[in-house]
C-alpha positions as CSV (number, residue, x, y, z in Angstrom):
1,M,17.0,21.9,2.9
2,K,20.4,21.6,3.7
3,L,21.8,18.5,5.2
4,L,22.5,19.0,8.8
5,H,25.3,17.6,11.0
6,K,24.3,14.2,12.5
7,S,24.4,15.4,16.1
8,L,21.7,17.9,15.4
9,F,18.9,16.6,13.1
10,Y,17.8,13.2,14.6
11,S,15.6,15.2,16.9
12,L,13.4,16.0,14.0
13,L,11.2,13.1,14.0
14,F,12.5,10.4,16.7
15,S,12.3,11.3,20.3
16,I,15.2,9.2,21.7
17,G,14.4,10.5,25.3
18,I,17.5,8.7,26.9
19,Q,17.2,10.5,30.2
20,S,13.9,8.8,31.2
21,C,14.2,5.7,29.5
22,K,13.7,2.7,31.8
23,T,15.7,0.3,29.5
24,I,18.8,2.7,29.8
25,N,21.1,1.7,32.7
26,T,23.3,4.4,34.4
27,Q,26.8,4.1,35.6
28,D,28.0,6.9,38.0
29,Q,31.0,8.9,36.9
30,D,31.9,12.5,37.3
31,V,31.2,14.0,33.8
32,E,30.9,17.7,33.4
33,V,28.2,19.1,31.3
34,Q,27.4,22.7,30.4
35,L,23.7,23.5,30.8
36,S,22.4,26.8,29.4
37,A,19.0,28.4,30.1
38,V,15.9,27.3,28.5
39,S,15.4,29.0,25.0
40,Y,13.6,28.4,21.5
41,N,16.9,27.8,19.6
42,G,18.7,26.3,22.6
43,N,16.2,23.4,23.4
44,I,12.6,24.3,22.8
45,K,12.7,23.9,19.0
46,Q,14.3,20.4,19.4
47,I,11.6,19.2,21.9
48,I,8.8,20.4,19.5
49,D,10.7,18.6,16.5
50,N,11.1,15.3,18.6
51,N,7.4,15.2,19.6
52,C,5.4,17.2,17.4
53,F,6.8,17.6,13.9
54,Y,5.1,14.6,12.1
55,C,1.4,15.8,12.8
56,H,1.9,19.6,13.2
57,S,3.8,20.5,10.0
58,G,3.3,20.8,6.2
59,E,0.5,22.1,4.4
60,S,-2.4,20.5,6.4
61,P,-1.3,20.2,10.1
62,S,-3.3,18.5,12.5
63,A,-6.0,20.9,14.2
64,G,-4.7,23.6,11.7
65,M,-1.7,24.1,14.1
66,D,1.8,24.3,12.6
67,L,4.3,24.3,15.2
68,T,7.5,24.5,13.1
69,T,8.0,28.3,13.5
70,Y,8.8,30.3,16.8
71,D,5.8,32.7,16.1
72,N,3.3,29.7,15.5
73,L,4.6,28.0,18.8
74,V,4.3,31.0,20.9
75,E,0.7,31.6,19.7
76,A,-0.1,28.0,20.2
77,V,1.0,28.3,23.9
78,K,-0.7,31.9,24.5
79,N,-4.1,31.1,22.6
80,R,-4.5,27.5,21.8
81,G,-3.8,25.8,25.3
82,L,-0.8,23.9,24.2
83,L,0.6,23.6,27.7
84,N,-2.7,22.1,29.1
85,R,-2.8,19.6,26.0
86,I,0.5,18.3,26.4
87,N,0.0,17.6,30.1
88,N,-3.4,15.8,29.6
89,A,-2.6,12.1,30.4
90,S,-6.1,11.1,29.8
91,N,-6.0,12.3,26.2
92,P,-2.2,12.6,25.6
93,M,-0.7,14.6,22.9
94,P,1.4,13.2,21.2
95,Q,-1.2,10.4,20.9
96,S,1.4,7.7,21.3
97,G,1.9,9.1,24.9
98,L,2.9,12.3,26.9
99,M,6.3,13.6,26.2
100,M,9.0,13.3,29.0
101,K,8.1,15.3,32.1
102,E,11.4,17.0,31.7
103,D,10.6,18.5,28.4
104,R,7.1,19.5,29.5
105,L,8.7,21.4,32.4
106,K,11.1,23.1,30.0
107,L,8.1,24.3,27.8
108,K,6.5,25.5,31.0
109,E,9.6,27.3,32.0
110,W,10.0,28.8,28.6
111,A,6.5,30.3,28.6
112,E,7.0,31.7,32.1
113,K,10.3,33.6,30.9
114,N,8.3,35.2,28.1
115,F,9.4,32.8,25.3
116,P,13.2,33.6,25.0
117,L,14.5,33.1,21.4
118,E,18.1,32.7,22.3
119,A,19.6,31.3,25.5
120,N,21.2,33.3,28.2
121,T,25.0,33.1,27.6
122,N,25.8,32.2,31.1
123,S,25.7,28.6,31.7
124,I,26.3,26.4,34.7
125,T,28.5,23.1,35.0
126,V,27.0,20.1,36.7
127,K,28.2,16.5,37.2
128,T,26.1,13.8,35.7
129,P,26.2,10.1,35.3
130,T,27.1,8.5,32.0
131,M,24.7,6.2,30.4
132,Y,24.9,3.0,28.6
133,Y,22.4,0.5,27.1
134,K,22.5,-3.3,27.6
135,A,20.9,-4.9,24.8
136,P,18.9,-8.0,25.5
137,E,20.0,-11.4,24.2
138,L,17.5,-12.2,21.2
139,T,16.6,-15.8,20.2
140,P,15.6,-15.8,16.6
141,I,13.5,-18.6,15.3
142,N,15.3,-21.1,13.3
143,I,13.2,-21.5,10.0
144,D,14.7,-25.0,9.6
145,N,12.5,-26.1,12.4
146,E,9.5,-23.5,12.3
147,G,8.2,-20.4,11.1
148,F,9.2,-20.6,7.4
149,D,5.5,-21.0,6.4
150,F,5.2,-17.3,7.2
151,M,6.7,-16.5,3.7
152,T,4.1,-18.3,1.8
153,K,1.1,-17.0,3.9
154,M,2.3,-13.3,3.6
155,Q,1.8,-13.3,-0.2
156,G,-1.1,-11.3,-2.0
157,H,-2.9,-8.0,-2.2
158,W,-4.5,-7.5,1.3
159,V,-7.2,-4.6,1.6
160,G,-8.8,-3.5,4.9
161,D,-8.7,-0.8,7.3
162,I,-5.9,0.6,9.4
163,F,-5.5,2.3,12.8
164,L,-2.5,4.6,12.6
165,L,-1.2,7.1,15.0
166,G,-4.6,7.4,16.9
167,Q,-6.9,7.5,13.8
168,K,-8.8,4.9,12.0
169,I,-8.6,4.9,8.1
170,P,-11.5,2.8,6.7
171,W,-9.4,1.8,3.5
172,F,-6.0,0.7,3.3
173,A,-4.0,-1.9,1.3
174,F,-0.7,-4.0,1.1
175,D,0.7,-5.5,-1.8
176,F,3.2,-8.4,-0.9
177,R,4.9,-10.1,-3.6
178,A,8.3,-12.1,-4.0
179,I,11.2,-10.2,-5.5
180,N,13.6,-12.9,-5.3
181,T,13.8,-16.6,-4.1
182,S,13.6,-15.7,-0.4
183,Q,12.4,-12.1,0.1
184,I,8.7,-10.9,-0.1
185,H,8.0,-6.9,-0.4
186,G,5.1,-4.9,0.2
187,L,4.6,-1.1,-0.3
188,F,1.8,0.5,1.7
189,E,2.2,4.4,1.0
190,G,4.1,6.6,-1.3
191,G,6.5,9.1,-0.3
192,T,8.8,11.3,-2.2
193,M,12.1,9.6,-3.2
194,G,11.5,6.7,-0.9
195,N,8.4,4.8,-0.3
196,L,7.4,3.5,3.0
197,F,7.8,-0.3,2.9
198,N,7.9,-3.6,4.6
199,T,10.3,-6.3,3.2
200,F,10.7,-9.7,4.7
201,F,13.9,-11.8,4.0
202,V,15.7,-14.9,4.9
203,A,18.7,-13.9,7.0
204,E,21.4,-15.4,9.0
205,Y,21.3,-13.8,12.5
206,K,24.1,-14.7,14.9
207,G,24.5,-17.9,13.1
208,V,20.8,-18.8,12.9
209,K,18.9,-18.8,9.6
210,T,15.7,-17.0,10.3
211,I,13.4,-14.3,8.8
212,M,14.0,-10.6,9.2
213,L,11.8,-7.5,8.5
214,R,13.4,-4.3,6.9
215,N,10.8,-1.4,7.5
216,G,11.1,2.2,6.7
217,G,11.6,4.8,4.0
218,I,11.3,8.6,4.0
219,L,8.9,10.3,6.2
220,A,8.8,14.0,7.3
221,D,12.0,14.5,5.4
222,I,13.7,11.8,7.4
223,Y,15.3,8.6,5.9
224,R,14.8,5.9,8.4
225,T,15.1,2.1,8.1
226,S,14.6,-0.3,11.2
227,Y,15.5,-4.0,11.2
228,F,13.4,-6.7,13.1
229,V,13.9,-10.5,13.7
230,L,11.6,-13.2,14.1
231,T,11.4,-14.5,17.7
232,E,8.1,-16.3,17.9
233,A,6.1,-18.4,15.6
234,E,3.1,-20.2,16.9
235,N,-0.7,-20.7,16.1
236,N,-0.2,-18.6,12.9
237,E,1.2,-15.7,14.8
238,Y,4.6,-14.4,14.0
239,L,6.4,-11.9,16.3
240,F,9.3,-9.6,15.0
241,V,11.1,-7.4,17.6
242,D,13.7,-4.7,17.2
243,A,16.8,-6.6,15.9
244,Y,19.0,-4.7,18.6
245,G,16.7,-3.6,21.4
246,G,14.2,-6.3,21.4
247,K,10.6,-6.0,22.3
248,D,11.1,-3.3,24.7
249,I,11.8,-0.9,21.9
250,M,9.4,-2.0,19.2
251,W,7.8,-4.9,17.6
252,V,5.6,-6.1,14.9
253,K,3.1,-9.0,15.1
254,V,1.6,-10.7,12.0
255,S,-1.3,-13.1,12.3
256,F,-3.4,-15.0,10.1
257,K,-6.8,-16.8,10.0
258,D,-8.5,-18.2,6.9
259,N,-7.9,-15.4,4.3
260,K,-7.5,-12.7,6.8
261,M,-4.3,-10.9,8.0
262,K,-3.8,-8.8,11.0
263,M,-0.6,-6.7,11.5
264,V,0.1,-4.7,14.6
265,S,3.1,-2.6,15.7
266,Y,4.1,-1.1,19.1
267,T,7.0,1.4,19.5
268,S,8.4,3.1,22.3
269,R,10.0,6.2,20.8
270,M,13.4,4.4,20.9
271,G,13.0,3.5,24.5
272,S,11.7,6.7,25.9
273,N,8.2,5.2,26.8
274,K,6.6,1.8,27.4
275,P,5.6,0.5,23.9
276,S,2.4,1.6,22.8
277,K,0.2,1.0,19.8
278,H,1.5,2.6,16.6
279,M,-0.5,0.7,13.8
280,E,-3.0,-2.1,13.4
281,F,-4.0,-3.3,9.9
282,N,-7.1,-5.7,9.6
283,G,-7.7,-6.9,6.0
284,S,-8.6,-9.6,3.6
285,L,-6.8,-11.5,0.8
286,L,-8.5,-10.0,-2.3
287,H,-6.0,-10.9,-5.0
288,S,-3.3,-13.5,-5.1
289,D,-2.7,-13.6,-9.0
290,L,0.2,-11.1,-9.1
291,A,1.7,-12.7,-6.1
292,Q,1.4,-16.3,-7.6
293,K,3.1,-14.9,-10.8
294,A,5.9,-13.5,-8.9
295,S,6.4,-16.8,-6.8
296,E,6.5,-18.9,-9.9
297,K,9.1,-16.4,-11.6
298,Y,11.5,-16.5,-8.8
299,N,10.9,-20.0,-7.4
300,F,9.7,-18.4,-4.0
301,P,9.9,-19.3,-1.3
302,T,13.4,-20.8,-0.7
303,K,15.7,-20.5,2.4
304,E,18.5,-18.9,0.4
305,V,20.0,-16.4,2.6
306,V,19.7,-12.7,1.5
307,K,21.7,-11.1,4.1
308,R,24.1,-12.2,6.9
309,F,24.4,-10.5,10.4
310,P,26.9,-12.9,12.0
311,N,27.4,-10.7,15.1
312,G,23.9,-9.4,15.2
313,M,23.1,-5.8,13.9
314,P,25.9,-3.3,13.3
315,L,25.5,-0.4,15.9
316,A,23.8,2.7,14.3
317,D,25.4,6.2,14.6
318,W,23.0,8.7,16.2
319,G,25.6,11.2,16.6
320,E,27.3,12.7,19.4
321,Q,24.1,14.1,21.0
322,Y,22.6,10.6,21.4
323,P,25.5,8.4,22.1
324,V,23.3,5.6,23.6
325,V,21.8,3.7,20.8
326,T,18.9,1.5,21.7
327,S,17.6,0.2,18.3
328,A,18.5,-1.2,14.9
329,S,17.5,1.9,13.2
330,Y,19.4,3.9,10.6
331,M,18.5,7.7,10.1
332,M,19.5,10.6,8.1
333,Q,17.8,13.9,7.3
334,A,16.6,13.9,3.5
335,G,17.6,17.5,2.6
336,N,18.5,17.5,-1.1
337,K,20.4,14.3,-1.1
338,S,19.3,11.3,-3.3
339,Y,17.8,8.1,-1.8
340,A,20.8,6.2,-2.5
341,E,23.2,8.9,-0.7
342,L,20.9,8.8,2.2
343,G,21.3,5.2,2.7
344,E,25.1,5.5,2.5
345,L,25.2,8.4,5.1
346,A,22.8,6.4,7.4
347,Q,25.1,3.5,7.1
348,D,22.0,1.2,6.5
349,P,23.2,-2.3,6.3
350,I,21.1,-2.8,3.1
351,Q,21.1,-0.2,0.5
352,I,18.4,0.3,-2.2
353,N,20.8,-0.9,-4.9
354,D,21.1,-4.2,-2.9
355,I,17.4,-5.0,-3.4
356,E,16.7,-6.9,-6.7
357,N,13.9,-6.6,-9.0
358,I,12.3,-3.5,-7.9
359,A,11.6,-0.6,-10.3
360,T,11.6,3.2,-10.0
361,V,9.2,6.0,-11.6
362,D,10.1,9.7,-11.7
363,L,7.1,12.0,-12.0
364,S,7.3,15.5,-13.1
365,F,4.3,17.9,-12.7
366,K,3.9,20.6,-15.1
367,R,1.1,22.2,-13.3
368,S,-0.4,23.8,-16.3
369,D,-3.6,21.6,-16.1
370,L,-6.3,21.5,-13.3
371,S,-3.6,20.5,-10.7
372,K,-2.4,24.2,-10.4
373,D,-2.3,25.1,-6.7
374,N,-3.8,21.6,-5.7
375,K,-2.6,18.6,-4.0
376,I,-2.6,15.4,-6.2
377,S,-3.7,12.0,-5.3
378,V,-1.6,9.4,-7.2
379,Y,-3.4,6.1,-7.6
380,L,-1.1,3.0,-8.8
381,S,-3.5,0.2,-9.5
382,R,-3.8,-3.3,-10.9
383,E,-6.6,-2.4,-13.5
384,P,-7.3,1.1,-15.2
385,L,-9.6,3.3,-13.2
386,T,-11.0,4.9,-16.2
387,D,-13.0,3.2,-19.0
388,N,-12.4,3.1,-22.8
389,N,-14.0,6.3,-23.3
390,G,-12.0,8.1,-20.7
391,N,-14.7,8.1,-17.8
392,F,-13.9,7.4,-14.3
393,K,-15.4,4.0,-13.0
394,T,-17.9,5.1,-10.5
395,E,-21.1,3.9,-8.5
396,Y,-23.3,6.3,-7.0
397,G,-21.0,9.3,-7.7
398,Y,-17.9,7.7,-6.2
399,I,-15.2,5.3,-7.3
400,S,-16.7,1.9,-7.5
401,E,-15.6,-0.3,-4.6
402,K,-14.2,-2.8,-7.0
403,M,-12.0,-0.4,-8.7
404,M,-10.8,1.0,-5.2
405,N,-9.9,-2.5,-4.3
406,E,-7.7,-2.7,-7.4
407,V,-5.5,0.2,-6.0
408,L,-2.0,-0.9,-4.9
409,L,-0.3,2.5,-4.0
410,F,-1.7,5.8,-3.1
411,P,0.8,8.7,-2.3
412,E,-0.4,12.5,-2.2
413,I,1.5,15.1,-3.7
414,S,1.6,18.6,-2.1
415,K,0.6,21.7,-3.7
416,S,4.3,22.9,-3.8
417,Q,5.8,19.7,-5.2
418,N,6.7,19.5,-8.9
419,N,8.6,16.4,-8.8
420,F,8.0,13.1,-7.1
421,Q,10.0,9.7,-7.3
422,L,8.3,6.4,-6.7
423,T,10.9,3.6,-5.4
424,Y,10.7,0.1,-4.4
425,L,8.0,-0.7,-7.1
426,H,7.0,-4.2,-8.1
427,E,8.0,-5.2,-11.7
428,G,5.2,-5.6,-14.2
429,K,2.0,-4.1,-15.7
430,C,0.0,-1.5,-13.7
431,Y,-1.8,1.9,-14.2
432,L,-1.3,5.5,-12.9
433,T,-4.2,7.8,-12.4
434,F,-4.1,11.2,-11.0
435,V,-6.9,12.8,-9.0
436,I,-7.4,16.3,-7.3
437,D,-9.8,15.4,-4.3
438,N,-11.7,18.7,-4.4
439,N,-13.9,18.1,-1.3
440,Q,-11.1,16.5,0.6
441,D,-13.0,13.4,1.4
442,M,-10.0,11.1,0.4
443,T,-12.1,9.3,-2.2
444,P,-12.5,9.9,-5.8
445,G,-15.9,11.1,-6.4
446,K,-18.3,13.6,-8.2
447,G,-16.6,17.0,-8.9
448,D,-13.0,15.8,-8.4
449,Y,-10.6,16.4,-11.3
450,Y,-8.9,13.5,-12.7
451,S,-6.7,12.2,-15.6
452,E,-7.1,9.1,-17.8
453,S,-5.3,6.0,-16.6
454,L,-1.9,5.7,-18.0
455,A,-0.6,2.0,-18.6
456,L,2.9,1.2,-17.3
457,D,5.2,-1.9,-17.7
458,L,7.6,-1.5,-14.9
459,K,11.1,-3.0,-15.2
460,A,13.8,-3.2,-12.9
461,G,17.1,-1.3,-14.0
462,K,14.9,0.8,-16.3
463,P,13.5,3.9,-14.4
464,L,10.6,5.5,-16.0
465,K,10.3,9.4,-16.5
466,I,6.8,10.8,-17.0
467,E,5.6,14.3,-17.4
468,V,2.1,15.0,-15.8
469,D,0.0,17.6,-17.4
470,N,-3.2,15.6,-18.3
471,I,-5.5,16.3,-15.2
472,L,-8.2,17.7,-17.3
473,K,-11.5,15.9,-16.8
474,T,-14.1,16.0,-14.0
475,I,-15.9,13.0,-12.4
476,Q,-19.7,13.2,-13.2
């Protein structure tokens, strides 16, 4: 996929939705705007990409409904009740909330006009108000007074369940370890070129020493990082809000009780809706040994500043099409660019090369083994998932609970992918095991194909290159 102009591609994943945003203020001015008739290429494709791309694309789209092509979208409207589905407030689609009324009306009009592919060349000129956004004044927590204990509490390998985009997943894991004296980093899912991650670090925000969160990676072919700042710290609860738009745009709350941790996030599609629940993780601290070693290695935690933002967050560039920026989020379509190149193009304040003590693994799948024409589940674990005889460690036909709880990272490779890069990995010893989930139950078990676990010793600045052609066995 070629890199698109900035003004065109941001609609692929993030619905900015400026027109209906309650947090956007308007100022009346006579501004002439050309409006063309509704059409697939003119505006409908953009609406679908804004709202539906994440779930309804790829090899296994939700409900078997791929909405990424004109023909598929027409079929979904004609025969799958799509218009009724997107107007059902009691069971909204997208699950995070109904898309903007204006967009739903455009889809209805498009169907009534028999699904035009191209717009009528005739256009009309109207006058519309310009829009601006007044960001709230944020008051970060001063960690010289309170809140610094968060950094110690967050350490460890947390295992539990997660609610994500309307679905509950019974097993999930976070692996939070120090990567320098004042930064703690946790991967939670793999992704080609860039993993999705949370990293908490000591920052200076408008002259206040505080803790910030950097969240992001590559998802659905979009590079995106978002920044949050700590604004509340009380009773073992810590609130991080969008470092530009505040809590009305998105926020993350982390709370602790005994050896349990809860992390919940709310998003508003960059201000187009009231914030709604995006994710909730509830887990227990199962292992702390690797985190303890990292803490000792880096003399963690200290209050040494990792990054300074003396004037707050630099304003992101969302392109001409979205001149009103509401969030400390930096985005760029992946295309065929490297992860480092994408960070530069997105003008991300922190680049991957700025982050210390993380490792990279490049996987090349030869596809001459049992992985041919199959998805591949990649398991990065603390301990090998296979024994000395090469047998998968199972109980009752499935991976044993003990071994599942050793897993740190768990990306899935699509059938068509032959290359995959793991980034932002913790240093140290770990193991890679590859599984073909034949019955698609998301758990290694009887009948699934697998490889023997491969021992790794990950080091920053020394990327590993691994050819994978050893998925040859079947779990018994």
